[in-house]
LUMTOR-488996 format. One line per field, with one value per atom (N, C-alpha, C): residue in one letter; atom name; x, y, z. Coordinates in pm, whole numbers, padded with zeros to 5 digits. Example, Ala and Ser with C-alpha at 12.3 -4.5 7.8 and 13.67 -1.06 7.14 Angstrom:
<nodes>
r	(a,a,a,s,s,s)
a	(N,CA,C,N,CA,C)
px	(01319,01230,01320,01285,01367,01290)
py	(-00569,-00450,-00330,-00225,-00106,00003)
pz	(00780,00780,00780,00708,00714,00787)
</nodes>
This chain:
<nodes>
r	(x,x,x,x,x,x,x,x,x,x,x,x,x,x,x,x,x,x,x,x,x,x,x,x,x,x,x,x,x,x,x,x,x,x,x,x,x,x,x,x,x,x,x,x,x,x,x,x,x,x,x,x,x,x,x,x,x,x,x,x,x,x,x,x,x,x,x,x,x,x,x,x,x,x,x,x,x,x,x,x,x,x,x,x,x,x,x,x,x,x,x,x,x,x,x,x,x,x,x,x,x,x,x,x,x,x,x,x,x,x,x,x,x,x,x,x,x,x,x,x,x,x,x,x,x,x,x,x,x,x,x,x,x,x,x,x,x,x,x,x,x,x,x,x,x,x,x,x,x,x,x,x,x,x,x,x,x,x,x,x,x,x,x,x,x,x,x,x,x,x,x,x,x,x,x,x,x,x,x,x,x,x,x,x,x,x,x,x,x,x,x,x,x,x,x,x,x,x,x,x,x,x,x,x,x,x,x,x,x,x,x,x,x,x,x,x,x,x,x,x,x,x,x,x,x,x,x,x,x,x,x,x,x,x,x,x,x,x,x,x,x,x,x,x,x,x,x,x,x,x,x,x,x,x,x,x,x,x,x,x,x,x,x,x,x,x,x,x,x,x,x,x,x,x,x,x,x,x,x,x,x,x,x,x,x,x,x,x,x,x,x,x,x,x,x,x,x,x,x,x,x,x,x,x,x,x,x,x,x,x,x,x,x,x,x,x,x,x,x,x,x,x,x,x,x,x,x,x,x,x,x,x,x,x,x,x,x,x,x,x,x,x,x,x,x,x,x,x,x,x,x,x,x,x,x,x,x,x,x,x,x,x,x,x,x,x,x,x,x,x,x,x,x,x,x,x,x,x,x,x,x,x,x,x,x,x,x,x,x,x,x,x,x,x,x,x,x,x,x,x,x,x,x,x,x,x,x,x,x,x,x,x,x,x,x,x,x,x,x,x,x,x,x,x,x,x,x,x,x,x,x,x,x,x,x,x,x,x,x,x,x,x,x,x,x,x,x,x,x,x,x,x,x,x,x,x,x,x,x,x,x,x,x,x,x,x,x,x,x,x,x,x,x,x,x,x,x,x,x,x,x,x,x,x,x,x,x,x,x,x,x,x,x,x,x,x,x,x,x,x,x,x,x,x,x,x,x,x,x,x,x,x,x,x,x,x,x,x,x,x,x,x,x,x,x,x,x,x,x,x,x,x,x,x,x,x,x,x,x,x,x,x,x,x,x,x,x,x,x,x,x,x,x,x,x)
a	(N,CA,C,N,CA,C,N,CA,C,N,CA,C,N,CA,C,N,CA,C,N,CA,C,N,CA,C,N,CA,C,N,CA,C,N,CA,C,N,CA,C,N,CA,C,N,CA,C,N,CA,C,N,CA,C,N,CA,C,N,CA,C,N,CA,C,N,CA,C,N,CA,C,N,CA,C,N,CA,C,N,CA,C,N,CA,C,N,CA,C,N,CA,C,N,CA,C,N,CA,C,N,CA,C,N,CA,C,N,CA,C,N,CA,C,N,CA,C,N,CA,C,N,CA,C,N,CA,C,N,CA,C,N,CA,C,N,CA,C,N,CA,C,N,CA,C,N,CA,C,N,CA,C,N,CA,C,N,CA,C,N,CA,C,N,CA,C,N,CA,C,N,CA,C,N,CA,C,N,CA,C,N,CA,C,N,CA,C,N,CA,C,N,CA,C,N,CA,C,N,CA,C,N,CA,C,N,CA,C,N,CA,C,N,CA,C,N,CA,C,N,CA,C,N,CA,C,N,CA,C,N,CA,C,N,CA,C,N,CA,C,N,CA,C,N,CA,C,N,CA,C,N,CA,C,N,CA,C,N,CA,C,N,CA,C,N,CA,C,N,CA,C,N,CA,C,N,CA,C,N,CA,C,N,CA,C,N,CA,C,N,CA,C,N,CA,C,N,CA,C,N,CA,C,N,CA,C,N,CA,C,N,CA,C,N,CA,C,N,CA,C,N,CA,C,N,CA,C,N,CA,C,N,CA,C,N,CA,C,N,CA,C,N,CA,C,N,CA,C,N,CA,C,N,CA,C,N,CA,C,N,CA,C,N,CA,C,N,CA,C,N,CA,C,N,CA,C,N,CA,C,N,CA,C,N,CA,C,N,CA,C,N,CA,C,N,CA,C,N,CA,C,N,CA,C,N,CA,C,N,CA,C,N,CA,C,N,CA,C,N,CA,C,N,CA,C,N,CA,C,N,CA,C,N,CA,C,N,CA,C,N,CA,C,N,CA,C,N,CA,C,N,CA,C,N,CA,C,N,CA,C,N,CA,C,N,CA,C,N,CA,C,N,CA,C,N,CA,C,N,CA,C,N,CA,C,N,CA,C,N,CA,C,N,CA,C,N,CA,C,N,CA,C,N,CA,C,N,CA,C,N,CA,C,N,CA,C,N,CA,C,N,CA,C,N,CA,C,N,CA,C,N,CA,C,N,CA,C,N,CA,C,N,CA,C,N,CA,C,N,CA,C,N,CA,C,N,CA,C,N,CA,C,N,CA,C,N,CA,C,N,CA,C,N,CA,C,N,CA,C,N,CA,C,N,CA,C,N,CA,C,N,CA,C,N,CA,C,N,CA,C,N,CA,C,N,CA,C,N,CA,C,N,CA,C,N,CA,C,N,CA,C,N,CA,C,N,CA,C,N,CA,C,N,CA,C,N,CA,C,N,CA,C,N,CA,C)
px	(-00556,-00456,-00336,-00217,-00092,-00086,-00083,-00078,00055,00128,00246,00199,00233,00198,00325,00313,00424,00394,00437,00391,00512,00468,00574,00511,00596,00556,00523,00609,00594,00583,00689,00682,00795,00806,00707,00726,00627,00638,00722,00834,00921,00948,01042,01073,01124,01196,01238,01135,01030,00911,00833,00830,00765,00851,00979,01053,01026,01009,00984,00844,00740,00607,00607,00682,00691,00754,00857,00922,00813,00742,00654,00532,00492,00386,00443,00568,00623,00637,00614,00616,00530,00418,00315,00370,00487,00536,00432,00344,00229,00108,-00019,-00128,-00163,-00131,-00154,-00059,-00053,00027,-00059,-00062,-00125,-00025,-00029,00046,-00025,00040,-00016,00054,-00013,00044,00026,00150,00140,00125,00034,00015,00141,00186,00298,00381,00513,00604,00638,00637,00676,00816,00896,01051,01098,01010,01056,00982,01063,01015,00958,00830,00777,00720,00780,00732,00732,00826,00836,00772,00685,00607,00471,00447,00317,00205,00081,-00023,-00043,-00099,-00133,-00221,-00325,-00423,-00364,-00283,-00215,-00124,-00053,00030,-00047,-00158,-00247,-00302,-00354,-00406,-00302,-00190,-00076,-00038,-00051,-00019,-00133,-00256,-00369,-00348,-00310,-00281,-00172,-00060,00050,00020,-00042,-00079,-00169,-00272,-00361,-00290,-00168,-00103,-00015,-00022,00056,-00037,-00146,-00240,-00187,-00075,-00014,00044,00057,00120,00031,-00093,-00190,-00159,-00160,-00144,-00268,-00306,-00415,-00349,-00393,-00353,-00453,-00415,-00501,-00497,-00617,-00625,-00644,-00611,-00646,-00581,-00460,-00398,-00454,-00517,-00572,-00685,-00749,-00872,-00834,-00691,-00652,-00598,-00621,-00562,-00421,-00345,-00196,-00175,-00060,00045,00029,00087,00072,00174,00155,00248,00212,00311,00290,00221,00237,00173,00018,-00018,-00163,-00225,-00152,-00203,-00212,-00112,-00116,-00228,-00242,-00363,-00489,-00514,-00627,-00664,-00557,-00566,-00622,-00562,-00593,-00741,-00783,-00912,-01015,-00978,-01070,-01063,-00955,-00948,-00894,-00963,-00898,-00862,-00905,-00860,-00737,-00688,-00566,-00440,-00320,-00197,-00122,-00059,00002,00146,00235,00377,00414,00500,00537,00665,00664,00776,00852,00993,01069,01208,01292,01422,01522,01633,01742,01771,01752,01772,01677,01553,01458,01486,01543,01582,01698,01778,01884,01819,01715,01658,01529,01505,01382,01343,01444,01405,01344,01349,01286,01131,01091,00948,00867,00745,00655,00618,00630,00596,00666,00796,00862,00865,00875,00878,00745,00633,00506,00502,00555,00549,00630,00750,00838,00781,00706,00651,00516,00435,00295,00278,00361,00342,00470,00580,00705,00735,00870,00916,00983,00967,01046,01132,01260,01349,01427,01422,01492,01619,01725,01844,01840,01929,01952,02095,02148,02284,02332,02451,02509,02457,02375,02332,02348,02396,02414,02295,02192,02072,02100,02176,02208,02260,02349,02403,02298,02220,02108,02003,01977,01879,01924,02058,02127,02122,02150,02137,02006,01905,01770,01734,01771,01745,01821,01927,02004,01917,01838,01730,01633,01575,01467,01474,01509,01522,01391,01268,01146,01103,01179,01150,01135,01035,01024,01086,01205,01269,01316,01269,01323,01388,01487,01562,01527,01480,01442,01566,01568,01680,01650,01644,01622,01745,01742,01855,01842,01952,01952,01897,01803,01757,01799,01892,01954,01900,01774,01702,01618,01629,01532,01447,01335,01248,01312,01397,01465,01549,01631,01704,01617,01495,01415,01354,01309,01253,01355,01475,01586,01613,01618,01640,01529,01409,01282,01294,01331,01334,01441,01547,01648,01613,01491,01447,01483,01538,01580,01454,01452,01344,01374,01285,01314,01193,01130,01017,01057,01171,01212,01228,01232,01243,01111,01009,00866,00792,00721,00629,00518)
py	(00398,00499,00478,00528,00515,00652,00631,00747,00755,00859,00889,00958,00887,00948,01017,01140,01229,01294,01239,01267,01347,01429,01501,01612,01682,01805,01927,01945,02052,02190,02201,02328,02415,02493,02514,02438,02441,02375,02484,02418,02498,02451,02511,02483,02342,02289,02151,02052,02074,01989,02012,02133,02152,02073,02081,02006,01853,01799,01664,01630,01706,01694,01699,01797,01803,01681,01632,01504,01392,01378,01270,01271,01390,01388,01401,01444,01456,01321,01320,01201,01092,01131,01044,00936,00952,00865,00819,00910,00881,00963,00900,00978,01107,01092,01193,01176,01290,01300,01329,01268,01296,01356,01479,01548,01536,01453,01431,01500,01597,01675,01597,01562,01481,01574,01547,01635,01611,01502,01472,01355,01370,01261,01194,01054,00984,01001,01054,01050,01201,01303,01431,01509,01586,01684,01808,01815,01909,02031,02072,02181,02312,02317,02438,02436,02338,02318,02383,02458,02525,02408,02449,02354,02275,02150,02073,02137,02200,02262,02383,02457,02572,02524,02415,02366,02312,02246,02186,02298,02409,02522,02588,02598,02662,02578,02437,02353,02370,02363,02386,02510,02613,02743,02737,02673,02665,02582,02466,02382,02446,02529,02607,02684,02745,02827,02752,02623,02535,02430,02467,02356,02256,02286,02193,02066,02084,01961,01843,01853,01747,01687,01765,01732,01758,01652,01676,01675,01788,01798,01713,01602,01511,01522,01529,01556,01424,01303,01189,01165,01221,01207,01310,01405,01502,01444,01351,01284,01155,01113,00991,01017,00917,00930,00900,00968,00936,00800,00741,00790,00783,00875,00884,00811,00671,00581,00579,00587,00575,00462,00342,00217,00238,00306,00331,00414,00522,00606,00538,00462,00382,00281,00217,00122,00190,00312,00386,00425,00473,00520,00403,00282,00161,00117,00122,00107,00194,00326,00426,00415,00379,00367,00238,00125,-00003,-00023,00049,00029,00101,00194,00254,00194,00208,00164,00293,00258,00364,00329,00439,00429,00538,00524,00618,00688,00816,00901,00947,00932,00982,01022,01080,01116,01013,01016,00921,00937,01048,01070,00977,00962,00873,00722,00697,00555,00513,00603,00566,00507,00558,00504,00428,00383,00314,00188,00129,-00002,00045,00174,00217,00239,00242,00274,00154,00186,00067,-00003,-00133,-00221,-00191,-00151,-00103,-00209,-00329,-00445,-00450,-00424,-00422,-00313,-00201,-00076,-00113,-00174,-00201,-00316,-00399,-00521,-00483,-00417,-00398,-00257,-00156,-00029,00009,-00002,00034,00175,00208,00342,00393,00525,00597,00696,00687,00754,00873,00989,01102,01124,01173,01203,01309,01291,01406,01407,01535,01552,01479,01409,01344,01195,01141,00999,00936,00812,00735,00642,00691,00621,00479,00457,00326,00223,00273,00188,00155,00262,00228,00134,00152,00065,-00092,-00106,-00235,-00293,-00227,-00275,-00341,-00269,-00318,-00434,-00441,-00551,-00677,-00659,-00774,-00845,-00769,-00836,-00905,-00846,-00904,-00859,-00935,-00898,-00859,-00892,-00850,-00716,-00654,-00512,-00429,-00338,-00254,-00121,-00087,00037,00099,00199,00254,00398,00424,00550,00641,00768,00867,00919,00928,00978,01140,01189,01329,01413,01531,01617,01648,01667,01703,01846,01870,02005,02023,02103,02115,02240,02222,02319,02246,02299,02228,02326,02270,02342,02405,02318,02378,02495,02494,02614,02729,02709,02822,02880,02788,02837,02922,02869,02938,03074,03085,03210,03311,03260,03354,03398,03321,03359,03458,03463,03563,03699,03693,03796,03810,03713,03706,03678,03735,03705,03582,03486,03353,03326,03428,03408,03342,03356,03284,03137,03092,02945,02886,02964,02919,02872,02776,02737,02824)
pz	(-01089,-01111,-01026,-01078,-01006,-00916,-00790,-00702,-00618,-00637,-00550,-00417,-00298,-00173,-00127,-00121,-00075,00065,00165,00293,00374,00463,00540,00615,00697,00772,00683,00576,00483,00553,00640,00734,00702,00598,00495,00364,00286,00149,00068,-00002,-00073,-00215,-00279,-00425,-00431,-00337,-00342,-00352,-00267,-00277,-00410,-00469,-00588,-00714,-00695,-00805,-00799,-00673,-00661,-00716,-00690,-00737,-00899,-00941,-01094,-01158,-01084,-01142,-01142,-01032,-01012,-01116,-01164,-01262,-01404,-01416,-01549,-01613,-01747,-01828,-01775,-01701,-01666,-01581,-01496,-01399,-01309,-01265,-01183,-01230,-01214,-01253,-01166,-01036,-00947,-00829,-00755,-00636,-00522,-00414,-00293,-00201,-00179,-00075,00058,00149,00274,00390,00437,00549,00684,00741,00864,00979,01064,01188,01290,01293,01393,01351,01318,01295,01426,01418,01542,01573,01479,01491,01526,01523,01542,01653,01721,01808,01730,01727,01632,01716,01829,01908,01836,01736,01664,01529,01503,01390,01390,01280,01277,01292,01329,01346,01210,01240,01116,01036,01086,01004,00928,00989,00927,00811,00830,00723,00611,00645,00544,00457,00526,00449,00359,00414,00333,00215,00233,00116,00018,00057,-00037,-00131,-00057,-00120,-00221,-00175,-00259,-00387,-00365,-00484,-00575,-00523,-00601,-00697,-00653,-00744,-00853,-00847,-00939,-00999,-01071,-01120,-01220,-01273,-01365,-01291,-01159,-01095,-01081,-01090,-01079,-00927,-00835,-00695,-00616,-00526,-00434,-00305,-00219,-00079,-00003,00051,00112,00261,00321,00470,00550,00488,00552,00687,00714,00841,00939,00893,00986,01071,01017,01086,01149,01144,01206,01357,01439,01569,01568,01654,01659,01724,01711,01631,01477,01399,01258,01189,01183,01118,00969,00886,00740,00690,00760,00704,00743,00851,00876,00767,00726,00624,00490,00450,00329,00323,00434,00442,00439,00504,00495,00356,00278,00144,00050,00077,-00013,00031,00161,00189,00133,00125,00063,-00089,-00146,-00292,-00333,-00329,-00355,-00505,-00585,-00730,-00764,-00678,-00705,-00654,-00712,-00647,-00593,-00476,-00408,-00386,-00408,-00386,-00290,-00199,-00109,-00164,-00147,-00192,-00079,-00080,00038,-00012,00072,00044,00093,00047,00077,00231,00288,00429,00507,00453,00532,00517,00399,00365,00460,00505,00605,00731,00781,00908,00877,00760,00729,00810,00860,00944,01077,01110,01238,01215,01097,01061,01094,01150,01185,01052,01067,00961,00819,00829,00706,00608,00649,00547,00454,00529,00458,00357,00402,00320,00195,00203,00098,00008,00071,-00018,-00083,-00003,-00050,-00131,-00101,-00159,-00237,-00188,-00248,-00222,-00257,-00233,-00365,-00383,-00476,-00397,-00412,-00323,-00405,-00354,-00412,-00351,-00418,-00370,-00266,-00167,-00065,-00031,-00013,00008,00132,00124,00224,00240,00152,00173,00031,00040,-00085,-00105,-00172,-00201,-00249,-00340,-00405,-00291,-00215,-00121,00004,00030,00128,00077,-00056,-00123,-00120,-00166,-00174,-00030,00076,00213,00248,00218,00237,00163,00033,-00060,-00016,00055,00104,00209,00277,00385,00312,00198,00121,-00023,-00113,-00256,-00314,-00242,-00301,-00268,-00186,-00152,-00271,-00287,-00395,-00358,-00407,-00367,-00515,-00564,-00687,-00650,-00724,-00706,-00825,-00773,-00873,-00950,-01069,-01146,-01165,-01044,-01038,-00990,-01020,-00973,-00820,-00753,-00611,-00609,-00519,-00484,-00334,-00319,-00181,-00114,-00065,00024,00113,00238,00335,00418,00469,00547,00668,00732,00853,00820,00714,00672,00650,00572,00551,00688,00770,00900,00983,00973,01045,00988,00862,00779,00796,00798,00829,00972,01061,01201,01226,01149,01156,01075,01011,00934,00784,00737,00596,00507,00385,00286,00215,00238,00178,00066,00026,-00067,-00199,-00242,-00365,-00351,-00221,-00197,-00172,-00138,-00096,-00217,-00203,-00308,-00306)
</nodes>
């Protein structure tokens, strides 16, 4: 099976994440999506992030409300020792399911700093990326820059519309007392 690995904090899971998941399973682009709730990003101060278990439980509940998505909320990182490097997660998935092929899903904002990721070259060669547009980032230019380093890198750009909503904006609005239920998945 072709599996899209969509990893992140998902604090909270929102309509933008839902739109990406719909795109991933639409027209059978992937057979399934693994939504991987990351306990701690090596690049973020997550002192204001809900616990990993709470975010995982919230993701399970949100996905349950959308059975058409063919998404599995995967707890693989919850049982892994930190640091939570994406390459370790992808390797663990491949070890667990050797017959499946895995592709990492990310936004163009992550592609901007992708060289900082542990073993980024292995990710791009062995698993590949599907990159979604993000406001303020030229995904094509970022892709071309990485391909100049190694033309064998597998980096595909999603022909998806820009969904301009972020978890940070939602958390800030909720903290100020605004009702953000229309944005939540």
